[in-house]
C-alpha atoms as an extended CHARMM CRD file, in Angstrom:
* protein
*
        93  EXT
         1         1  UNK       CA            106.3540000000      -41.6910000000     -115.4740000000  PROA      1               0.0000000000
         2         2  UNK       CA            107.9590000000      -40.5290000000     -118.7170000000  PROA      2               0.0000000000
         3         3  UNK       CA            111.0680000000      -42.9310000000     -118.8570000000  PROA      3               0.0000000000
         4         4  UNK       CA            113.0520000000      -40.4220000000     -121.4470000000  PROA      4               0.0000000000
         5         5  UNK       CA            113.8450000000      -38.1260000000     -117.9040000000  PROA      5               0.0000000000
         6         6  UNK       CA            115.1430000000      -41.3120000000     -115.9010000000  PROA      6               0.0000000000
         7         7  UNK       CA            118.5570000000      -41.3530000000     -115.1400000000  PROA      7               0.0000000000
         8         8  UNK       CA            121.1020000000      -44.1860000000     -114.7140000000  PROA      8               0.0000000000
         9         9  UNK       CA            123.6970000000      -43.7740000000     -113.2170000000  PROA      9               0.0000000000
        10        10  UNK       CA            126.9960000000      -45.7180000000     -111.2650000000  PROA      10              0.0000000000
        11        11  UNK       CA            129.7780000000      -44.2250000000     -109.6790000000  PROA      11              0.0000000000
        12        12  UNK       CA            133.0570000000      -45.4390000000     -109.4890000000  PROA      12              0.0000000000
        13        13  UNK       CA            136.9270000000      -44.6610000000     -108.7050000000  PROA      13              0.0000000000
        14        14  UNK       CA            139.7940000000      -44.1840000000     -110.6190000000  PROA      14              0.0000000000
        15        15  UNK       CA            142.4730000000      -46.8530000000     -109.3050000000  PROA      15              0.0000000000
        16        16  UNK       CA            145.2280000000      -47.7460000000     -112.2910000000  PROA      16              0.0000000000
        17        17  UNK       CA            148.3830000000      -45.5880000000     -111.7030000000  PROA      17              0.0000000000
        18        18  UNK       CA            148.0090000000      -43.6320000000     -114.5000000000  PROA      18              0.0000000000
        19        19  UNK       CA            144.8240000000      -42.6700000000     -114.1900000000  PROA      19              0.0000000000
        20        20  UNK       CA            142.7560000000      -41.9350000000     -117.2570000000  PROA      20              0.0000000000
        21        21  UNK       CA            145.0930000000      -41.5690000000     -119.8310000000  PROA      21              0.0000000000
        22        22  UNK       CA            144.6560000000      -41.5240000000     -124.0240000000  PROA      22              0.0000000000
        23        23  UNK       CA            144.6790000000      -45.5030000000     -124.2060000000  PROA      23              0.0000000000
        24        24  UNK       CA            142.2580000000      -45.7550000000     -121.3920000000  PROA      24              0.0000000000
        25        25  UNK       CA            139.9110000000      -42.8120000000     -122.5100000000  PROA      25              0.0000000000
        26        26  UNK       CA            140.2200000000      -44.6200000000     -125.9340000000  PROA      26              0.0000000000
        27        27  UNK       CA            138.6290000000      -48.1530000000     -124.3620000000  PROA      27              0.0000000000
        28        28  UNK       CA            135.7260000000      -46.1250000000     -122.6220000000  PROA      28              0.0000000000
        29        29  UNK       CA            135.5010000000      -44.3310000000     -125.8830000000  PROA      29              0.0000000000
        30        30  UNK       CA            135.1330000000      -47.7690000000     -127.6990000000  PROA      30              0.0000000000
        31        31  UNK       CA            132.2450000000      -49.2730000000     -125.5940000000  PROA      31              0.0000000000
        32        32  UNK       CA            130.4120000000      -45.9060000000     -125.0340000000  PROA      32              0.0000000000
        33        33  UNK       CA            130.3580000000      -45.9630000000     -128.9330000000  PROA      33              0.0000000000
        34        34  UNK       CA            127.9830000000      -49.3930000000     -129.0050000000  PROA      34              0.0000000000
        35        35  UNK       CA            125.4030000000      -47.3790000000     -126.8040000000  PROA      35              0.0000000000
        36        36  UNK       CA            122.1340000000      -46.1900000000     -128.6350000000  PROA      36              0.0000000000
        37        37  UNK       CA            122.4290000000      -42.7910000000     -127.1920000000  PROA      37              0.0000000000
        38        38  UNK       CA            125.0100000000      -40.7260000000     -125.2870000000  PROA      38              0.0000000000
        39        39  UNK       CA            126.9050000000      -42.0730000000     -122.4230000000  PROA      39              0.0000000000
        40        40  UNK       CA            128.5410000000      -39.1560000000     -120.2540000000  PROA      40              0.0000000000
        41        41  UNK       CA            131.3680000000      -39.0740000000     -117.5690000000  PROA      41              0.0000000000
        42        42  UNK       CA            130.7760000000      -36.5830000000     -114.6870000000  PROA      42              0.0000000000
        43        43  UNK       CA            133.6600000000      -35.6260000000     -112.4800000000  PROA      43              0.0000000000
        44        44  UNK       CA            132.6380000000      -32.6780000000     -110.0090000000  PROA      44              0.0000000000
        45        45  UNK       CA            130.5150000000      -30.1750000000     -112.2080000000  PROA      45              0.0000000000
        46        46  UNK       CA            132.1130000000      -31.1170000000     -115.7050000000  PROA      46              0.0000000000
        47        47  UNK       CA            129.9610000000      -33.3250000000     -118.1170000000  PROA      47              0.0000000000
        48        48  UNK       CA            131.4770000000      -35.0090000000     -120.7020000000  PROA      48              0.0000000000
        49        49  UNK       CA            130.5260000000      -37.3520000000     -123.8060000000  PROA      49              0.0000000000
        50        50  UNK       CA            131.9040000000      -41.0040000000     -123.0530000000  PROA      50              0.0000000000
        51        51  UNK       CA            132.5530000000      -41.7260000000     -126.7120000000  PROA      51              0.0000000000
        52        52  UNK       CA            135.0580000000      -38.5230000000     -127.1330000000  PROA      52              0.0000000000
        53        53  UNK       CA            138.6360000000      -39.1770000000     -126.3200000000  PROA      53              0.0000000000
        54        54  UNK       CA            139.7030000000      -35.4760000000     -126.3130000000  PROA      54              0.0000000000
        55        55  UNK       CA            136.2250000000      -34.6760000000     -123.7400000000  PROA      55              0.0000000000
        56        56  UNK       CA            136.9890000000      -37.3880000000     -121.5090000000  PROA      56              0.0000000000
        57        57  UNK       CA            141.1350000000      -36.2500000000     -121.0470000000  PROA      57              0.0000000000
        58        58  UNK       CA            139.7700000000      -32.5930000000     -120.5010000000  PROA      58              0.0000000000
        59        59  UNK       CA            138.9920000000      -34.2600000000     -117.5270000000  PROA      59              0.0000000000
        60        60  UNK       CA            142.1820000000      -34.7120000000     -116.0590000000  PROA      60              0.0000000000
        61        61  UNK       CA            140.9700000000      -37.6080000000     -113.7620000000  PROA      61              0.0000000000
        62        62  UNK       CA            143.8800000000      -38.9990000000     -112.0120000000  PROA      62              0.0000000000
        63        63  UNK       CA            144.1800000000      -42.1700000000     -109.5030000000  PROA      63              0.0000000000
        64        64  UNK       CA            141.7170000000      -41.9570000000     -106.8200000000  PROA      64              0.0000000000
        65        65  UNK       CA            139.4560000000      -39.5920000000     -108.8210000000  PROA      65              0.0000000000
        66        66  UNK       CA            135.3670000000      -40.6300000000     -108.1650000000  PROA      66              0.0000000000
        67        67  UNK       CA            133.4590000000      -40.2120000000     -111.3920000000  PROA      67              0.0000000000
        68        68  UNK       CA            130.0190000000      -40.9270000000     -112.5440000000  PROA      68              0.0000000000
        69        69  UNK       CA            128.8980000000      -42.6820000000     -115.1340000000  PROA      69              0.0000000000
        70        70  UNK       CA            125.6520000000      -41.8850000000     -116.4020000000  PROA      70              0.0000000000
        71        71  UNK       CA            122.7820000000      -42.5210000000     -119.0730000000  PROA      71              0.0000000000
        72        72  UNK       CA            119.0210000000      -41.1940000000     -119.7430000000  PROA      72              0.0000000000
        73        73  UNK       CA            118.3920000000      -44.5190000000     -122.0300000000  PROA      73              0.0000000000
        74        74  UNK       CA            117.3970000000      -47.9920000000     -120.2580000000  PROA      74              0.0000000000
        75        75  UNK       CA            118.8180000000      -49.7020000000     -122.7440000000  PROA      75              0.0000000000
        76        76  UNK       CA            122.1200000000      -48.5020000000     -122.5600000000  PROA      76              0.0000000000
        77        77  UNK       CA            122.5490000000      -50.0640000000     -119.0760000000  PROA      77              0.0000000000
        78        78  UNK       CA            124.9200000000      -53.0680000000     -120.2060000000  PROA      78              0.0000000000
        79        79  UNK       CA            127.2730000000      -50.3830000000     -121.5700000000  PROA      79              0.0000000000
        80        80  UNK       CA            126.9500000000      -48.4910000000     -118.5240000000  PROA      80              0.0000000000
        81        81  UNK       CA            128.0330000000      -51.4290000000     -116.5940000000  PROA      81              0.0000000000
        82        82  UNK       CA            130.6190000000      -52.3950000000     -119.0580000000  PROA      82              0.0000000000
        83        83  UNK       CA            132.4570000000      -48.9550000000     -118.7550000000  PROA      83              0.0000000000
        84        84  UNK       CA            131.9640000000      -49.2040000000     -114.6840000000  PROA      84              0.0000000000
        85        85  UNK       CA            133.4670000000      -52.7100000000     -114.8770000000  PROA      85              0.0000000000
        86        86  UNK       CA            136.0460000000      -51.5370000000     -117.5270000000  PROA      86              0.0000000000
        87        87  UNK       CA            137.3800000000      -48.5430000000     -114.7980000000  PROA      87              0.0000000000
        88        88  UNK       CA            137.2050000000      -50.9440000000     -111.3160000000  PROA      88              0.0000000000
        89        89  UNK       CA            139.7400000000      -53.4200000000     -113.4240000000  PROA      89              0.0000000000
        90        90  UNK       CA            142.3950000000      -50.5380000000     -113.8780000000  PROA      90              0.0000000000
        91        91  UNK       CA            141.8380000000      -50.6850000000     -117.8640000000  PROA      91              0.0000000000
        92        92  UNK       CA            143.5050000000      -54.1340000000     -117.6010000000  PROA      92              0.0000000000
        93        93  UNK       CA            147.1830000000      -52.2500000000     -116.5580000000  PROA      93              0.0000000000
């Protein structure tokens, strides 16, 4: 099996009152930049680069929105898990 095409992903709900706003997006982007390859955020049929604050904001995620965080690179699992934990904790707000 070619690992390059494996996909690692987790779904998580936006729980903070303000949703996925600029400060929260910046926290995600900061973590995503530590990955070797691209970490993606998927909402419905939209897929954006998690290291781009602007791209994240275009998703328009309010409280209660389900998103999927995904990567194709197994060595980026820790970064993916850190982002999921950040979202689950409401970005520390």
